[in-house]
N, CA, C and O of each residue as an XYZ file, in Angstrom:
644
protein
N       0.699     -1.226     -0.102
C      -0.186     -0.153      0.105
C       0.849      1.256     -0.017
O       1.967      1.245      0.499
N       0.426      2.201     -0.610
C       1.174      3.547     -0.799
C       0.255      4.488     -0.129
O      -0.965      4.335     -0.066
N       1.103      5.737      0.498
C       0.320      6.899      1.121
C      -0.668      7.366      0.280
O      -1.635      7.917      0.804
N      -0.613      7.242     -1.073
C      -1.357      7.762     -2.173
C      -2.601      7.038     -2.363
O      -3.396      7.495     -3.184
N      -2.914      5.890     -1.676
C      -3.953      4.970     -1.709
C      -5.002      5.315     -0.628
O      -6.127      4.818     -0.585
N      -4.500      6.233      0.250
C      -5.233      6.762      1.552
C      -6.072      7.936      1.168
O      -5.661      8.785      0.378
N      -7.283      7.983      1.746
C      -8.049      9.269      1.653
C      -8.183      9.928      3.027
O      -8.209      9.111      3.948
N      -8.270     11.141      3.362
C      -8.310     11.935      4.290
C      -9.551     12.788      4.254
O     -10.007     13.081      3.149
N     -10.166     13.235      5.393
C     -11.323     13.993      5.462
C     -11.058     15.436      5.570
O     -10.490     15.752      6.615
N     -11.331     16.405      4.741
C     -11.372     17.884      4.947
C     -12.125     18.108      6.038
O     -12.818     17.214      6.523
N     -12.058     19.510      6.610
C     -12.785     20.017      7.592
C     -14.267     20.241      7.205
O     -15.088     20.405      8.108
N     -14.633     20.257      5.965
C     -16.001     20.326      5.484
C     -16.615     18.838      5.278
O     -17.753     18.706      4.827
N     -15.787     17.691      5.640
C     -16.353     16.619      5.684
C     -16.099     16.002      4.158
O     -16.604     14.915      3.874
N     -15.449     16.597      3.367
C     -15.425     15.981      1.911
C     -14.232     15.015      2.101
O     -13.491     15.248      3.055
N     -13.975     14.011      1.343
C     -13.040     13.130      1.472
C     -11.899     13.554      0.300
O     -12.351     13.915     -0.786
N     -10.606     13.525      0.463
C      -9.585     13.808     -0.497
C      -8.723     12.642     -0.543
O      -8.323     12.127      0.502
N      -8.393     12.168     -1.752
C      -7.185     11.140     -2.007
C      -5.976     11.943     -1.663
O      -5.880     13.110     -2.044
N      -4.949     11.294     -0.879
C      -3.592     11.984     -0.823
C      -2.949     11.835     -2.341
O      -1.898     12.429     -2.583
N      -3.525     11.120     -3.254
C      -3.063     11.207     -4.445
C      -2.956     12.581     -5.051
O      -2.135     12.792     -5.944
N      -3.763     13.531     -4.595
C      -3.725     14.818     -4.947
C      -2.470     15.512     -4.721
O      -2.291     16.578     -5.310
N      -1.537     15.028     -3.913
C      -0.462     15.566     -3.378
C       0.784     14.878     -4.073
O       1.907     15.312     -3.817
N       0.642     13.987     -4.808
C       1.748     13.305     -5.521
C       2.448     14.216     -6.272
O       1.916     15.132     -6.898
N       3.815     13.955     -6.221
C       4.763     14.819     -6.780
C       5.213     15.884     -5.984
O       6.102     16.613     -6.425
N       4.671     16.099     -4.748
C       5.132     17.011     -3.745
C       5.812     16.412     -2.678
O       5.574     15.260     -2.315
N       6.743     17.222     -2.099
C       7.364     16.806     -0.874
C       6.258     17.349      0.222
O       5.677     18.433      0.169
N       6.122     16.406      1.154
C       4.776     16.399      2.087
C       5.606     16.515      3.658
O       6.528     15.782      4.015
N       5.084     17.477      4.339
C       5.251     17.279      5.730
C       3.870     16.973      6.367
O       2.927     17.743      6.186
N       3.754     15.853      7.110
C       2.524     15.516      7.783
C       2.836     15.631      9.086
O       3.919     15.245      9.524
N       1.673     16.314     10.011
C       1.915     16.725     11.247
C       0.579     16.595     11.933
O      -0.454     17.056     11.447
N       0.636     15.970     13.047
C      -0.642     16.026     14.027
C      -0.453     17.296     14.925
O       0.587     17.723     15.427
N      -1.631     17.748     14.990
C      -1.639     19.135     15.786
C      -2.550     19.144     16.883
O      -3.346     18.235     17.117
N      -2.388     20.435     17.709
C      -3.378     20.582     18.882
C      -3.328     22.001     18.974
O      -2.215     22.481     18.762
N      -4.220     22.769     19.228
C      -4.446     24.340     19.646
C      -4.059     24.733     20.879
O      -3.606     25.861     21.077
N      -4.204     23.829     21.826
C      -3.820     24.141     23.277
C      -2.578     23.319     23.778
O      -2.639     22.862     24.919
N      -1.626     23.127     23.135
C      -0.358     22.413     23.390
C       0.675     23.377     23.575
O       0.631     24.497     23.066
N       1.592     22.967     24.284
C       2.946     23.870     24.476
C       3.760     23.889     23.007
O       4.539     24.801     22.730
N       3.534     22.973     22.267
C       4.341     23.190     20.906
C       3.333     23.794     19.996
O       3.685     23.731     18.818
N       2.192     24.355     20.196
C       1.243     25.108     19.383
C       2.038     26.029     18.532
O       1.846     26.002     17.316
N       2.935     26.861     19.057
C       3.786     27.971     18.473
C       4.350     27.443     17.266
O       4.677     28.261     16.407
N       4.543     26.072     17.020
C       5.289     25.650     15.899
C       4.403     25.922     14.547
O       4.816     25.858     13.389
N       3.289     26.192     14.920
C       2.576     26.672     13.531
C       3.227     27.809     12.803
O       3.183     27.854     11.573
N       3.856     28.770     13.545
C       4.492     29.722     12.796
C       5.647     29.385     12.072
O       5.857     29.915     10.981
N       6.509     28.466     12.611
C       7.471     28.092     11.723
C       7.096     27.092     10.495
O       7.629     27.157      9.387
N       6.004     26.076     10.904
C       5.438     25.552      9.728
C       4.824     26.344      8.527
O       4.924     26.003      7.348
N       4.123     27.541      9.036
C       3.572     28.351      8.023
C       4.806     29.008      7.284
O       4.772     29.224      6.073
N       5.864     29.305      8.049
C       6.937     29.870      7.331
C       7.700     29.098      6.199
O       8.098     29.622      5.158
N       7.847     27.804      6.539
C       8.413     26.838      5.885
C       7.549     26.766      4.557
O       8.048     26.799      3.432
N       6.260     26.669      4.810
C       5.130     26.348      3.639
C       5.175     27.609      2.692
O       5.079     27.426      1.478
N       5.318     28.874      3.199
C       5.388     30.082      2.330
C       6.639     30.096      1.553
O       6.653     30.383      0.356
N       7.876     29.731      2.349
C       9.058     29.835      1.551
C       9.158     28.600      0.540
O       9.685     28.842     -0.546
N       8.759     27.453      0.757
C       8.949     26.386     -0.168
C       7.649     25.700     -1.182
O       7.727     24.772     -1.988
N       6.617     26.430     -0.847
C       5.301     25.679     -1.509
C       5.644     25.852     -3.209
O       5.256     24.986     -3.994
N       6.276     26.851     -3.594
C       6.428     27.058     -5.017
C       7.427     26.097     -5.555
O       7.625     25.896     -6.753
N       8.061     25.502     -4.528
C       9.214     24.500     -5.037
C       8.643     22.995     -4.868
O       9.321     21.996     -5.106
N       7.598     22.978     -4.522
C       6.654     21.627     -4.308
C       6.516     21.070     -2.919
O       6.484     19.865     -2.674
N       6.434     22.067     -1.994
C       6.218     21.549     -0.613
C       4.739     21.770     -0.391
O       4.103     22.758     -0.759
N       4.252     20.659      0.299
C       2.712     20.725      1.012
C       2.926     20.462      2.412
O       3.818     19.684      2.752
N       2.200     21.030      3.241
C       2.028     20.769      4.682
C       0.556     20.315      5.014
O      -0.365     21.115      4.847
N       0.346     19.174      5.434
C      -0.866     18.699      5.826
C      -0.864     18.738      7.377
O       0.104     18.309      8.005
N      -1.958     19.257      7.989
C      -2.094     19.394      9.264
C      -3.298     18.489      9.867
O      -4.381     18.516      9.284
N      -3.137     17.738     10.951
C      -4.166     16.798     11.235
C      -4.394     16.929     12.895
O      -3.690     16.364     13.732
N      -5.523     17.794     13.174
C      -5.771     17.858     14.666
C      -6.147     16.620     15.292
O      -6.770     15.721     14.728
N      -5.724     16.610     16.534
C      -6.108     15.206     17.158
C      -6.185     15.777     18.804
O      -5.550     16.665     19.373
N      -7.064     15.013     19.193
C      -7.603     15.317     20.875
C      -7.018     14.115     21.715
O      -7.370     13.849     22.864
N      -6.168     13.495     21.051
C      -5.722     12.223     22.057
C      -4.837     12.537     23.088
O      -4.681     11.624     23.899
N      -4.152     13.664     23.313
C      -3.105     14.065     24.178
C      -3.559     15.165     25.093
O      -3.461     16.368     24.852
N      -4.128     14.551     26.298
C      -4.392     15.468     27.400
C      -5.578     16.486     26.989
O      -5.717     17.551     27.592
N      -6.422     16.097     25.931
C      -7.700     16.995     25.634
C      -7.216     18.570     25.220
O      -7.759     19.629     25.533
N      -6.027     18.346     24.421
C      -5.508     19.641     23.886
C      -5.992     20.117     22.567
O      -5.478     21.049     21.948
N      -7.192     19.298     22.109
C      -7.848     19.829     20.877
C      -9.501     19.422     21.152
O     -10.170     18.514     20.658
N      -9.798     20.275     21.955
C     -11.326     19.826     22.313
C     -12.428     20.283     21.668
O     -13.580     19.906     21.880
N     -12.071     21.106     20.871
C     -13.047     21.723     19.993
C     -13.449     20.761     18.641
O     -13.073     19.593     18.537
N     -14.286     21.469     17.623
C     -14.541     20.644     16.531
C     -13.318     21.062     15.446
O     -12.479     21.958     15.538
N     -13.524     20.149     14.471
C     -12.692     20.324     13.376
C     -12.477     21.806     12.862
O     -11.400     22.347     12.609
N     -13.700     22.316     12.772
C     -13.872     23.637     12.357
C     -13.166     24.811     13.158
O     -12.547     25.744     12.646
N     -13.361     24.604     14.423
C     -12.688     25.373     15.430
C     -11.202     25.346     15.346
O     -10.584     26.411     15.340
N     -10.560     24.155     15.277
C      -9.285     23.853     15.114
C      -8.700     24.639     14.013
O      -7.737     25.401     14.099
N      -9.477     24.331     12.849
C      -8.796     24.991     11.613
C      -9.036     26.551     11.693
O      -8.207     27.232     11.090
N     -10.021     27.190     12.331
C     -10.246     28.522     12.453
C      -9.195     29.082     13.323
O      -8.643     30.127     12.978
N      -8.886     28.524     14.353
C      -7.782     28.870     15.326
C      -6.379     28.984     14.704
O      -5.576     29.854     15.042
N      -6.136     28.033     13.758
C      -4.829     28.010     13.141
C      -4.719     29.129     12.124
O      -3.610     29.650     12.002
N      -5.944     29.661     11.214
C      -5.744     30.681     10.495
C      -5.822     31.972     11.247
O      -5.042     32.894     11.012
N      -6.833     32.043     12.221
C      -6.728     33.568     12.919
C      -5.324     33.710     13.782
O      -4.754     34.801     13.776
N      -4.862     32.781     14.401
C      -3.816     33.018     15.388
C      -2.437     32.615     14.808
O      -1.494     32.897     15.547
N      -2.120     31.999     13.607
C      -1.032     31.632     13.051
C      -0.992     31.739     11.709
O       0.018     31.322     11.142
N      -2.061     32.310     10.936
C      -2.208     32.483      9.691
C      -1.742     31.337      8.689
O      -1.038     31.427      7.683
N      -2.308     30.308      9.234
C      -2.100     29.063      8.615
C      -2.774     29.036      7.179
O      -3.972     29.316      7.184
N      -2.305     28.798      6.175
C      -2.818     28.682      4.905
C      -2.556     27.263      4.214
O      -3.038     26.974      3.119
N      -1.819     26.485      4.895
C      -1.463     25.036      4.421
C      -2.964     24.261      4.820
O      -3.827     24.707      5.577
N      -2.983     23.106      4.145
C      -4.239     22.542      4.356
C      -4.362     21.738      5.746
O      -3.584     20.862      6.125
N      -5.507     22.217      6.433
C      -5.840     21.398      7.674
C      -7.007     20.553      7.800
O      -8.076     21.058      7.457
N      -7.005     19.283      8.256
C      -7.992     18.280      7.919
C      -8.928     18.173      9.210
O      -8.784     18.878     10.209
N      -9.772     17.327      9.072
C     -10.849     17.081     10.277
C      -9.850     16.222     11.413
O      -8.805     15.625     11.152
N     -10.475     16.355     12.651
C      -9.790     15.894     13.643
C      -9.858     14.131     13.388
O     -10.734     13.471     12.829
N      -8.624     13.707     14.008
C      -8.516     12.092     13.672
C      -7.858     11.738     15.090
O      -7.498     12.498     15.989
N      -7.814     10.233     14.995
C      -6.879      9.561     15.881
C      -5.785      9.279     15.225
O      -5.789      8.945     14.040
N      -4.527      9.412     16.092
C      -3.216      9.335     15.451
C      -2.558      8.008     16.021
O      -1.481      7.596     15.590
N      -3.219      7.418     16.938
C      -2.540      6.326     17.499
C      -3.653      5.522     18.122
O      -4.777      5.983     18.319
N      -3.239      4.164     18.453
C      -4.248      3.273     18.949
C      -5.030      2.405     17.958
O      -4.835      2.311     16.747
N      -5.977      1.773     18.726
C      -6.835      1.015     17.529
C      -7.507      1.692     16.578
O      -7.650      1.193     15.462
N      -7.982      2.851     16.874
C      -8.794      3.797     15.997
C      -7.967      4.557     15.167
O      -8.521      5.425     14.493
N      -6.706      4.410     15.069
C      -5.855      5.583     14.496
C      -6.162      5.452     13.022
O      -6.427      4.382     12.473
N      -6.101      6.710     12.390
C      -6.568      6.827     10.965
C      -5.251      5.886     10.138
O      -4.061      5.897     10.452
N      -5.852      5.164      9.097
C      -4.802      4.553      8.244
C      -3.578      5.348      7.745
O      -2.530      4.765      7.465
N      -3.747      6.944      7.615
C      -2.527      7.381      7.105
C      -1.517      7.355      8.207
O      -0.315      7.196      7.991
N      -2.087      7.531      9.505
C      -0.987      7.447     10.732
C      -0.598      5.915     10.858
O       0.580      5.681     11.130
N      -1.229      5.140     10.735
C      -0.815      3.673     10.685
C       0.167      3.431      9.975
O       1.155      2.845     10.418
N       0.027      3.967      8.390
C       1.051      3.983      7.526
C       2.423      4.512      7.787
O       3.519      3.962      7.682
N       2.077      5.752      8.164
C       3.573      6.651      8.062
C       4.105      6.116      9.703
O       5.334      6.130      9.767
N       3.662      5.817     10.555
C       4.165      5.400     11.758
C       5.085      4.022     11.628
O       6.130      3.775     12.231
N       4.436      3.265     10.734
C       4.863      1.736     10.330
C       6.122      1.982      9.618
O       7.050      1.179      9.720
N       6.229      3.255      8.760
C       7.410      3.275      7.798
C       8.395      4.009      8.523
O       9.545      3.990      8.083
N       8.076      4.812      9.816
C       9.001      5.415     10.340
C       8.800      5.330     11.875
O       8.352      6.246     12.564
N       9.151      4.231     12.274
C       8.751      3.945     13.736
C       9.640      4.820     14.556
O      10.679      5.249     14.053
N       9.276      5.142     15.896
C       9.789      5.902     16.850
C      11.023      5.351     17.480
O      11.552      4.404     16.898
N      11.494      5.738     18.438
C      12.672      4.866     19.190
C      12.317      4.125     20.007
O      13.197      3.296     20.235
N      11.092      3.934     20.828
C      10.665      2.994     21.546
C       9.682      2.225     21.052
O       9.554      1.062     21.434
N       8.826      2.809     20.095
C       7.456      2.217     19.563
C       7.126      2.914     18.501
O       7.615      4.042     18.438
N       6.287      2.497     17.458
C       5.975      3.310     16.396
C       4.770      4.326     16.713
O       4.462      5.222     15.926
N       4.204      4.134     17.774
C       3.115      5.058     18.276
C       3.580      6.567     18.236
O       4.759      6.906     18.332
N       2.408      7.520     18.069
C       2.774      8.815     18.094
C       2.781      9.133     19.600
O       1.860      8.674     20.276
N       3.776      9.907     20.208
C       3.857     10.245     21.524
C       2.999     11.358     22.049
O       2.335     11.315     23.085
N       3.083     12.253     21.299
C       2.590     13.493     21.558
C       2.170     14.506     20.211
O       2.481     14.117     19.086
N       1.538     15.658     20.367
C       1.266     16.504     19.537
C       2.539     16.908     18.754
O       3.657     16.825     19.264
N       2.313     17.367     17.442
C       3.368     17.902     16.572
C       4.608     16.954     16.390
O       5.776     17.337     16.448
N       4.201     15.685     16.164
C       5.310     14.648     15.703
C       4.855     15.032     14.218
O       3.716     15.308     13.840
N       6.141     14.973     13.410
C       6.313     15.432     12.210
C       6.897     14.432     11.226
O       7.892     13.790     11.564
N       6.313     14.245      9.958
C       7.049     13.190      9.013
C       7.046     13.888      7.755
O       6.116     14.544      7.285
N       8.299     13.658      7.207
C       8.768     14.529      5.902
C       8.867     13.164      4.986
O       9.523     12.150      5.228
N       7.887     13.490      3.690
C       7.606     12.463      2.739
C       8.177     13.097      1.502
O       8.011     14.274      1.182
N       8.913     12.136      0.795
C       9.209     12.640     -0.645
C       8.129     12.655     -1.634
O       6.987     12.359     -1.282
N       8.409     12.989     -2.897
C       7.357     13.179     -4.100
C       6.603     11.662     -4.457
O       5.523     11.538     -5.036
N       7.356     10.710     -4.019
C       6.644      9.285     -4.250
C       5.951      8.867     -3.109
O       5.394      7.771     -3.166
N       5.874      9.572     -2.020
C       5.043      9.074     -0.807
C       5.853      8.356      0.160
O       5.277      7.940      1.165
N       7.294      8.111     -0.003
C       7.921      7.525      1.103
C       8.350      8.404      2.133
O       8.777      9.538      1.918
N       8.231      7.855      3.299
C       8.520      8.727      4.512
C      10.163      8.572      4.558
O      10.803      7.521      4.526
N      10.631      9.845      4.637
C      12.143     10.140      4.401
C      12.702      9.983      5.985
O      13.657      9.295      6.346
N      11.817     10.834      6.833
C      12.169     11.123      8.228
C      11.191     11.418      9.001
O      10.229     12.070      8.593
N      11.307     10.948     10.319
C      10.445     11.376     11.390
C      10.924     12.236     12.368
O      12.083     12.037     12.731
N      10.320     13.121     12.868
C      10.796     14.162     13.736
C       9.979     14.273     14.856
O       8.755     14.223     14.737
N      10.618     14.444     16.110
C       9.832     14.555     17.581
C       9.162     15.755     17.633
O       9.584     16.762     17.065
N       7.987     15.712     18.375
C       7.125     16.774     18.690
C       8.134     18.043     19.194
O       7.785     19.142     18.762
N       9.236     18.027     19.980
C       9.947     19.039     20.359
C      10.957     19.688     19.235
O      11.602     20.721     19.414
N      10.973     18.929     18.105
C      11.858     19.451     17.000
C      11.121     20.648     16.371
O       9.973     20.525     15.942
N      11.798     21.802     16.324
C      11.248     22.910     15.700
C      11.057     22.637     14.194
O      11.932     21.998     13.609
N      10.111     23.022     13.614
C       9.851     22.910     12.046
C      11.410     23.427     11.424
O      12.038     22.648     10.708
N      11.875     24.564     11.702
C      12.922     25.074     11.159
C      14.258     24.387     11.221
O      15.238     24.820     10.616
N      14.277     23.120     12.095
C      15.214     22.382     11.993
C      15.227     21.420     10.959
O      16.232     20.754     10.711
N      13.936     21.291     10.213
C      13.801     20.465      9.069
C      14.244     20.916      7.861
O      14.243     20.157      6.892
N      14.726     22.354      7.761
C      14.697     23.000      6.682
C      15.824     22.285      5.701
O      15.576     22.043      4.520
N      17.124     21.967      6.343
C      18.074     21.409      5.635
C      17.519     20.146      4.638
O      17.633     20.030      3.418
N      16.914     19.302      5.570
C      16.415     17.988      4.882
C      15.157     18.242      3.814
O      14.837     17.391      2.984
N      14.605     19.303      3.927
C      13.538     19.836      3.150
C      14.193     20.312      1.842
O      13.750     19.901      0.769
N      15.236     21.167      1.893
C      15.837     21.475      0.880
C      16.505     20.560      0.114
O      16.543     20.747     -1.102
N      17.088     19.513      0.643
C      17.803     18.423     -0.049
C      16.673     17.601     -0.697
O      16.832     17.075     -1.799
N      15.627     17.508     -0.054
C      14.547     16.663     -0.887
C      13.910     17.523     -1.979
O      13.369     16.954     -2.927
N      13.938     18.845     -1.906
C      13.522     19.691     -2.986
C      14.368     19.946     -4.045
O      14.034     20.592     -5.038
N      15.606     19.388     -3.836
C      16.638     19.645     -4.921
C      17.157     21.058     -4.712
O      17.737     21.551     -5.680
N      17.050     21.756     -3.662
C      17.541     23.181     -3.626
C      18.753     23.349     -3.069
O      19.054     22.823     -1.998
N      19.516     24.069     -3.727
C      21.133     24.142     -3.535
C      21.236     24.879     -2.072
O      20.525     25.830     -1.746
N      22.152     24.332     -1.323
C      22.230     24.951     -0.018
C      23.406     26.033      0.096
O      23.588     26.638      1.152
């Protein structure tokens, strides 16, 4: 199975095949609006603005699985990101990112890039970098600021350093 065989749900309820993002470098991140790492939206948005013309797409997936840090609706989470951080990259409907009800996308990418102790997502803002063919290139810890991903991202996009 490829990541491009998976569908995700937009905030408005429409299903989107990830195949729409084929031929793009992707950062997939699970998010929460009431987390200590929430300010990472600033860095994610900056990376998106800087590299979207070079083929970057960032996909944000709110989740309420970590200490009730995304208690509102999908719409509220998306609106929070736009109003407070100017997020213009796609945000999707709230999902489970770990456990028996984990969304197939997160089951797939965590299997492809397991964590140090287990493949489970341990907290909000775990980030995955995928190449244009949908292969997981690297997994980043929640505490890793997205700006620390820039060199890996530039290499993946073929941008001279």
